C-alpha positions in Angstrom: 92.7 117.2 104.3 89.1 118.3 104.2 88.9 117.6 100.4 90.4 114.1 101.0 87.8 113.4 103.7 84.9 114.6 101.5 86.1 112.4 98.6 85.8 109.2 100.6 82.6 107.2 100.8 80.1 107.6 103.7 81.2 104.4 105.5 84.9 105.5 105.4 84.0 108.9 106.7 82.1 107.4 109.6 85.1 105.2 110.4 87.5 108.1 110.3 85.3 110.1 112.7 85.2 107.3 115.1 89.0 106.8 115.1 89.7 110.5 115.4 87.1 111.0 118.1 88.6 108.2 120.2 92.1 109.4 119.5 91.3 112.9 120.5 89.3 111.8 123.6 86.1 113.4 122.5 83.6 112.8 125.3 80.5 112.5 123.1 82.2 109.8 121.0 83.1 107.8 124.1 79.6 108.1 125.5 77.7 107.2 122.4 79.9 104.3 121.1 81.2 102.5 124.2 84.6 102.5 122.5 87.8 103.3 124.4 91.3 104.3 123.4 93.6 101.3 123.9 96.1 99.9 121.4 98.8 97.4 122.3 102.5 98.4 122.4 104.8 97.7 119.5 106.0 94.4 120.8 102.4 93.0 120.9 100.8 91.8 117.7 98.2 94.2 116.2 96.9 94.3 112.6 96.9 98.2 112.6 98.4 101.0 114.6 98.4 104.8 114.8 95.6 107.4 115.2 93.5 106.0 112.3 93.2 102.7 114.2 92.4 104.2 117.6 88.8 102.9 117.7 89.8 99.4 116.8 88.7 97.2 113.9 85.6 99.2 113.0 85.8 98.2 109.3 85.9 94.5 110.2 83.2 94.8 112.8 80.9 96.4 110.2 81.9 93.6 107.8 80.7 91.0 110.2 77.4 92.8 111.1 76.7 93.6 107.4 77.5 90.1 106.2 75.0 88.7 108.8 72.4 91.3 107.8 72.8 90.3 104.1 72.0 86.7 105.2 69.0 87.8 107.1 70.6 87.6 110.6 70.3 90.4 113.1 73.5 90.6 115.2 71.7 92.4 117.9 69.8 89.1 118.6 73.0 87.2 119.3 73.6 86.3 123.0 77.1 84.9 122.8 79.8 85.4 120.1 83.4 84.3 119.6 86.2 86.1 117.7 88.3 83.2 116.4 91.8 84.4 115.9 91.3 87.7 117.7 95.0 88.7 118.2 94.9 91.6 120.6 91.2 92.1 120.3 90.8 95.0 117.9 87.6 93.7 116.3 85.8 92.2 119.3 86.4 95.4 121.3 84.3 97.3 118.7 81.5 94.7 118.7 81.5 94.7 122.5 81.1 98.5 122.5 78.3 98.3 120.0 76.5 95.3 121.5 77.4 95.2 125.2 74.7 92.8 126.1 76.3 90.0 124.1 78.7 87.7 125.9 81.8 88.2 123.8 84.9 86.0 123.8 88.1 85.9 121.8 90.9 83.3 121.3 94.3 83.3 119.6 97.5 81.3 119.8 99.6 84.4 120.3 100.3 84.4 124.0 101.4 88.0 124.3 98.4 89.4 122.4 95.9 87.4 124.5 97.6 88.5 127.7 97.5 92.1 126.7 93.8 91.9 125.6 92.8 90.1 128.8 94.5 92.9 130.9 93.1 95.9 129.0 89.8 95.0 127.3 87.5 94.3 130.2 84.2 92.6 129.8 85.4 90.2 127.1 86.6 86.7 127.8 90.0 85.9 126.3 91.7 82.5 126.1 94.8 81.3 124.4 94.1 78.7 121.7 96.4 75.9 120.6 97.5 75.1 117.0 94.9 72.3 116.8 91.4 71.9 118.2 89.7 71.7 120.6 89.1 75.1 122.3 88.3 75.3 126.0 84.6 76.0 125.5 81.6 73.7 125.9 79.6 72.3 123.0 77.0 74.8 121.7 78.5 77.8 123.7 78.0 80.4 121.0 75.4 81.6 118.5 78.0 83.4 116.4 81.6 82.8 115.5 83.6 85.0 113.2 87.1 84.8 111.8 88.7 87.5 109.8 91.6 86.3 107.6 92.1 83.1 109.6 91.2 80.4 107.0 93.3 82.4 104.6 96.3 81.0 106.6 95.3 77.4 107.5 96.7 74.5 105.6 93.5 73.0 104.2 93.5 69.8 106.3 94.0 71.8 109.5 91.3 74.2 108.3 88.8 71.4 108.0 89.5 70.3 111.5 88.9 73.8 112.7 85.6 73.9 110.8 84.5 70.8 112.7 85.5 72.6 116.0 83.4 75.7 115.0 80.5 73.4 114.4 80.9 71.9 117.9 81.0 75.3 119.5 78.0 76.7 117.7 74.5 75.9 118.9 72.2 74.5 116.1 71.1 77.4 113.9 74.2 79.4 114.9 76.3 81.3 112.3 79.9 81.3 111.2 81.2 84.4 109.3 84.7 84.0 107.9 87.0 85.2 105.1 89.4 83.4 102.7 91.7 84.2 99.8 90.0 83.2 96.6 90.2 84.0 92.9 89.6 87.7 93.6 92.6 87.7 95.8 94.9 86.6 92.9 93.9 89.7 91.0 94.2 91.9 94.1 97.8 90.8 94.8 98.8 90.9 91.1 97.5 94.5 90.8 99.3 95.6 94.0 102.5 93.9 93.0 102.6 92.0 96.3 103.0 88.7 94.5 105.0 88.0 91.3 103.1 87.0 88.1 104.8 83.6 88.2 103.3 82.9 91.6 99.9 84.2 90.6 100.0 81.7 87.7 101.0 78.9 90.1 98.1 79.7 92.5 95.6 80.0 89.6 96.7 76.6 88.2 96.5 75.0 91.7 93.0 76.3 92.2 91.9 75.1 88.9 93.5 71.7 89.4 92.6 70.9 93.0 90.6 73.8 94.5 93.3 75.1 96.9 96.9 76.4 97.2 98.9 76.5 100.3 102.5 77.5 101.3 104.1 77.7 104.7 105.4 81.2 104.0 106.2 82.2 107.6 109.1 79.7 107.7 111.1 78.9 110.8 110.6 82.4 112.3 106.9 81.9 112.5 104.2 84.6 112.7 104.9 86.8 115.7 106.3 83.9 117.6 103.6 81.4 116.5 105.5 78.7 114.7 103.3 76.1 112.9 104.0 74.6 109.5 100.3 74.4 108.9 99.9 78.2 109.4 101.0 80.0 106.2 99.0 81.3 103.3 96.1 79.5 101.7 93.8 80.2 98.7 90.5 78.3 98.4 87.9 78.1 95.7 84.2 78.2 96.9 83.5 75.0 94.9 86.1 73.0 96.9 85.3 74.6 100.2 81.6 74.3 100.1 81.7 70.8 98.7 83.7 69.9 101.8 81.4 71.8 104.2 77.9 70.9 103.1 75.5 69.4 104.1 76.8 69.9 107.7 76.5 73.6 107.1 73.9 75.6 105.2 75.4 78.3 103.0 73.7 81.7 103.5 76.1 84.1 101.8 79.1 84.0 99.5 80.5 87.4 98.6 83.6 87.4 96.4 86.2 90.0 97.3 83.8 91.7 99.9 86.7 92.2 102.4 88.7 95.1 101.0 88.2 93.9 97.4 90.4 91.1 98.3 89.1 88.2 100.5 85.9 86.4 100.0 83.3 86.5 102.8 81.1 83.5 103.7 78.2 83.2 106.1 77.3 79.6 107.1 74.6 78.3 109.4 75.2 75.3 111.5 72.6 72.5 110.8 
């Protein structure tokens, strides 16, 4: 196990230490990080479980902070931030621990996940969102909104409506960090075998032809109880997406495959 630990990169080792420190209730880790052990039960949606997720979404929290830093934005200067599509709060709880002076909020359409987060992750404001805008926040409420693997699921027309809502929620000069499936994701899923070569070809042709591909892959069962034909799987090219978003948004950062060598990461500034 020690050899496996030493073989990982520095960031991964740091994440492992945080998870294990929280899982083993090490006082120094609690005191220095502001993190707490608290994962939802099996019947509540969570993107990761087990000892190696005990500290929450530390990888994703670093992803948000690092993406902002790459764009010249210091997350420590943010006064109010929103996790759009927070599920049971695994990422926002980490950012709340690291930056407790920020007013953090989270929203998600999954009622059970939001109820659990609101009951267990104190100091963060959680609200249930609908399938369509608007959200129950005033215009210009936030300086930062982030969304990890959310626009990778929106049907493009619905995704555009949600971009408009993010612009309403952000104060002028505020920032939106989000991830999408793009061309790098086609290669990622092809190499992992998660998608058949025929579908990879279908997605590639759609991206070349129209700039996006969408399929309502969750079907009638929905995604953890959230049933919405406009919530499935989407792939977007940066050319199509940024043509639709500018000039209302200023593009600060585009990093292909930056999220786990899979999803593309964008940082936009609200004009």
